[in-house]
N, C-alpha and C positions, 0 to 999 in steps of 0.2 A: 090345619088339615095335614094328614100324613098319608104318604103313598109309598108302597114298596118300589125300590129301584132295582132293576135287573140288568146285569151286564155279563161280560165274559172275561175270565182271567186270561193271561197270556198263553196258557196251555189249552185253551178252548173249553175248560170246565166252567159250567154255569155257577155263578155266585150271586148272592142276593144281599143287599144291605138291609138291615133290620127295618129301619125307618129313616126317612129324610123329611124333616119338618120344613115346610116352605111358608114364607110370609108374603108371597107375591100378590095374593088376593085376586087371582085371575082365573079361578076355577080349577076343578080337579085335573090332575095330569097322570097319565099312565104311560110308563116308559117301557119299550121293548127293544132288544137288540136283534137285528135281522140275521146275523150269522155269527160265526165263531172267531172273528178277527179282532175281538176285543174292542176297547173304547176308542180305537183309531178309526173305526168304521162309523157310518152314519147311524144315528139313533133316530127313530121315527116316533112322533107323538101322535096318538090317536086323537081324532076330533078335528076341529077347524082352527086350532091355535097356530098352526104352521109346522115347520120342520126343524128338527134339532140336529145340529152337526157336532161331531166330536172329533177333535184333533189331538190325539194323545190323551189329554186330560181335560179339555175344555169343551163344553157344549154351549152353543150360542142359539138363543131363541130370536126368531124374527117375528115381531108383533107390530102390525100396522106400519111396516117399513122401518121400524126402529129396532136396532139390535141391542139385546140385553144379554149380559153374561149370566144366564139363568142357572147353569149348573157346571161348576168347574170340578168335574167328578174325577178327582185323582184316584187312580185305581186302588191303591193300597188302603185308602180310607173308605171312600163311598162304595166302590164295588167289592170291597172286602167285607167288613162286618161292623161298621160304625153305627152308633145309635145317636139319634138326636142331632145330627149335623144340621146346622141352621143357616139359611140364606138370609142376608140382610135385606133392608127395605128395597134396594134396587136390584136384588137378585144376584149379587156378586158373591162368589164363594172363593176362598183362598186357594191358590194354586200350589202351595208348597207341598211336595210329595214326601211325606214322612211316614214310614210304616210303623205300625203299633206293636209288632212282634218283639218279644224280648230277645236280646242277644244270646245266642247259644255259645257254650264254652269253647267249642272247636273253631269259632269264628273270631274270637278275641285275639288281637295282635297278629292276624293272618294277612298274607299278601293277596292281592287281587291278580288273577290270571285271565286274560282275555284273548281269544282267537276266534274272530267271527267274520262272516261275510253277509252283506245285505245289499240287494239290488233294488233300485227304484226305476223301473222302465218308464220313460217319458220322452218328450221331445228332446230334452237335454238329460240323457240317461246318467244316473249317478249310482256308483257302487262303492260301498264301504267294505274294505278288506284290511283288517288290522290284526296284529299278533304282538302282544306286549304283556309285561307284568308290571304291577305297581306295588312297591313295598310300602311298609308303614311310613307315614309322613306325606308330604306334598309331592304330587306328580302333576306338572303343569301341561295342559293341552293347549298348544299355541297354533294358531292358523287363522287364515282369512275367513270371512263370511262364506258359508257354503262349502267349507272343507270337510264337514261331517262330524264336528265336535259334539253338537247336541244329539245327533243321530246315535253316536257312540254311547253317550250317557243314557239315552232312552233305552238302548239295547241292554245295558248293564242293569238298569232299574227294572226291566221287564215290561216297559211300556211299548217297546217294539220287539217283535220276534225275529231274530236273525234267520237267514236262509240256511246257514251252515255254521259249524264251529262249536265252541264251548266257552263257558264263563264259570269261574269258581273263585271263592274266597277261602283260602286254605283248603281244607278237605271238603268244604261244603259246596256242592255243585248247584249253580243257579240254572245252567242251561247246557245241554249236550245234545246236539242234533242227531248224532249217530245212535245214541242210547235212548232217544225220544224222551228226554228229560227237560222239563221247563217248569221251574218252581213259580207258583203264582206270586204276584207282586207283594201281597201282604206278608208272605213268609220269607221274603228276601231280606227284610230288615235293612233297607237302604235309606239314608238321608239324602234329600235332593232339594237344593235351593236354587230358584231362578233369579235372574237379574231384576225382574219387576216385583218380586216378592208377593204382592197381593195379600197382605195380612187381612184377617177378618176385621173390618172396620168397626163392627158393632160389639166386638169383644175387647176386654181389657188386655193389657200385655200378659198378665198372668193367665188369663183364660185362653189366649192364643197359644201360649207355650204349653198349657195343659191339654191342648186339643188331642194330642196323640196318646194320652195316658188314660183313656176312658176305662180300660180294663184293670188298671192298677188298684191295689188296695189304698185306702185313704192315706195311711201313714207313709207308705212307700211313695205314693204320688206327691205328697207335700215335700218329702225329702228330695226327690228328683227335681222338682220345680225350683225349690230354694237353692239347690246346688248349681243348676245351670244359670239361674238368674244372677247368682253371685259371680260365677265364672265369667260372664259377659257384662258385668257391672251395670245391670239394669234392675237391681232389686228395688231401688227407689221409684221405678216407673211402673210397678206391677199393677197399680189401680188406674193407670191412664189408658187411653185409647190410641190407636195408631195415628189418628189425625192430630193428636196433641203432643207428639214427639218429633224429633228431628229425623232427617234421612238416615244419618249414621245410627241413631238409636233403633230405627225400624230394621236396619240390616242386622243389628245385634239380636233383636227379637226373632227374626226369621231364622238365624243360625241357632239360637237357643231352642226354638220349636223343632228344628231338625235333629238336634243332638240330645234332647231330653229323653228320647227313647233308646239311647245307647246303640246307635246303628253300627253295623259291622264295617261299612264304608260310607263315605260322604262324597256326594257329587255336587259341585258348585259351578253353575253356569253363569259366569260373569256377574256374581252377586254384588260386587263392589265397584262396578264400572262408573257409576254416577257420583261417586264420592271424591272429595279432595284427597290429596296425597297423605296429609297428616292423619285424617280420620281413618283412611284405609289402612295405614300402617299400624295404628293402635288396635283396630279390630283384628288384623292378621296376627299381631302379637298375642292377643287373648286366645285366638283360635289355636295358635301354636302351643300355648301353655296348656290349653284344654287337652290337646292331643298328646302331650307328654305323659299325661296320666292315663289316657284311654287307648292310645297306640292303635290307630286304624289307618288304612290308606285313604287319602283325600285326593280326588281328581278335581283340579281347579282349571276351569276354562278362562282364557284371557286373550285379548289382542295386544296387551301392553307389554313392551319389552321391560319397562321399569318394574312391573310386578314379577316378571320371570326372574330377574336378578335379585329382587328383594326377597322372594321366597327361597331362592337359592338351593334347591335340592335336586330335582330331576325334571327335565322337560322333554316332551314329545312334540315334534312339529308335524302337523297334519295338513295335507293338501290333496284335494280331490279324492277324499276317502282313503288315503294311504299315508302311512307314517314315513316321512322323508328322512328324519333324523331323530335320534334320542341320545340323551346323555346329560351331563351337567350343563347349567346355563352358559358357562364360559366356553365349553367345548362346542355347543350347538349354536349359540347366538353370537359369541364373540369371534369364533373362528369356523364358520360354516364351510363344509367341504363341497357342497353342491350349490350351483347357482340358484336353483329354485328356492333353497333355504335362505341364501343370502338376500334374495329379493324380499322374501317374507319377513325377515328380521331387520330390514331397514338399510340395506346397502343401495342407495339411490343411483350410484354411478357404477356401472359394470361395463368393462371394455374388453375387446379382443386385444391380446398383447403377444409380442414375440420377444424372446430373450435375445438381447443383442450382445451382452457381455456378462461374465461372472466374476465377481470380485471376492474371492474366498478370504483374502487377508482382512477385509473389513466387513465381511458377512452380509454383503448386498449383491444385487444384480442390477443391470440396466435393461429396461424393457421398453420397447417401442409400442405405443398405443395405436391400434387400428392400422390403417395402411399409410398414415401420414408420417410426419417427421417428429411428432411429440415423443420425447423420451422421459422416463421416470425411473428414479432409483427405488427399488423394492427390497424387501427382505430376501435373503438367500435361501433357496430350496434346492433339492437335488434334481436338477434338470440340465440338459445340454443346451449349448448355444443354438439358437434356431428353433427351440421348442415353442409350441403354441400354448398360451395360457389365457386365463381370464383374470382380470384385476378388478376388485371391488373396493370402492372408497365411499364411506358415509359422507353425506352432504354436510353433516354437522362437524366433521373432522377437518374441514378445509377452512383455512383463514383467507380473508380477502383484504388486499391493500390497494390504495389508490396511487401510491408511489412505490417504486421498486425497493423492497426491503433488503437490508444488508446486515451482516453479522449475526446470522441465524444458525441454529443447529439443524433446522429442517433442511433436507437435501434437495427438495423439489420446489423451485420458484418458477412459476409458469405465467407468461404474459398472455393476456386475452382481452376480450371485449364483451361487455354485458349485452345480451340479446333480449332479455326480458326480466321483469321483476313481478312476481306474483305473491300477493299476501295470502297466507293461510293462518287464520286466527292471529296469533301474536308472532308468527314467524314469517319472514320474507324468504321466498324461494327464488334465488337469482340463477338464471341460466347464463353461462359464460362460455364463449367460443375460444378455445385455446388451440384449435386444430381438430379437436373433438369437443363436443359440448358437455360441460360439467354442470351439475346442480350444486349450489352452495346455499346453506341456510344461515340467515342472519337475523338479528333482532331488529325491531322497528327503530330503536335508538341508533343502531349502527348504520342503517340505511340513511337516516336523516343526518347523522353527524358526518358521514362521508359524502353526502349529496349524490347518492347513486341514482343513475338513470340509464335506460337503454342507450347503447352507443358509447358509454363511458369506458375508457381503457383502464384495466385493473391488472393486478398480479395475484395469482393464487399460490398459497403456501401449503404444501402437503408433507407431513412427516413420513419418513420411510416406512415406519411400522403402522401407518394408517392405510397402507396398501395391502389388501388381503388377496392372496393368490389362490386360484382354484384351477382345476383341470380345464383345459381348453376344449 
């Protein structure tokens, strides 16, 4: 059976999918959208089948208390103009948002410019307010959960309409609130890949990749498919189904499906989070190689410090809807200037400090931690004696010994007592009281070899340049 699906694009204009073929076998369905807020608003189903809810791209059917993903209506495909989109036997439809429009010449090799605001009034009010540009290559969006990373990507893709501001790729305007411009999702030509991927399980790898090319001529379609399959080393998998390939291979298929349409920008929302380091590295190498030829901006969301340094181009730190810092990974992650950034990027120990002495001849300072008597030697910066600072030290940069070490180049050897040992996966987080409490990370083997336990006297070793100084 076939039914027309109606929805609304991001600018409020009504658009209609030609047909959506369903195999649910549960009777005719007629879909209507109640207002012009697009597919983020509720969809209502006529009859007694229940109600349909849409959250950006996903509709969920409740049938007899059982939730089925009955329509993952990604705006650029289903609410745009796709034909013959097919639901599998369980009703699940892929969530990859890949628009089918061809890349226009003025968008090729162009930078992304974003200046938008978006408020979400609620009990815990959230407001996104960002202003940045993303050149060709990788720009990393780094931040904790709830910082606004996905909201930002949805705004760029057109799945969320900002309250104010502008979005453009080169000279192509996607959105301009002042000029009342909002380009519908299908015409933005944005590639968007989620962490969970949700490939079409009933289609082969080749059919999944070809899904965004329904308007292409046959010869051009085959050329594009073969090219992207080859670029991501999945040519030999073309006749297999997603359930017959590995997790890393599925990630490659999802990327290929996003890029086969030659998008002007690519949005990646933690697509590689579930993969091991080696697989992730190989996929990123292939994506980097692909982009050397196509030269588009890539926004890559991650929580991983290792991924930030591995990609090594540009990073934006997002917190509570605002950009706290931006620059190279070393500038932002290795030497953060703000305490909030230091906490996000993994400085577990941050203390108040007072400059006690300046040693210009050896390029160091002596700082007192907190209000106690603990002193540490830190790198020299331009401050006066008596100045208040904050000192950050990563838990993984601290060595722990059960006897007082001697003959070390490290300048800080601090006596203390273990107050607690907490296992976090394969890491032991030890809390040590040295006059202030420090967190130290150890391996399981180190804990066992040193016979560590709460109450044990230990010494902490901290190199001078492991002490990162920030404004007090």
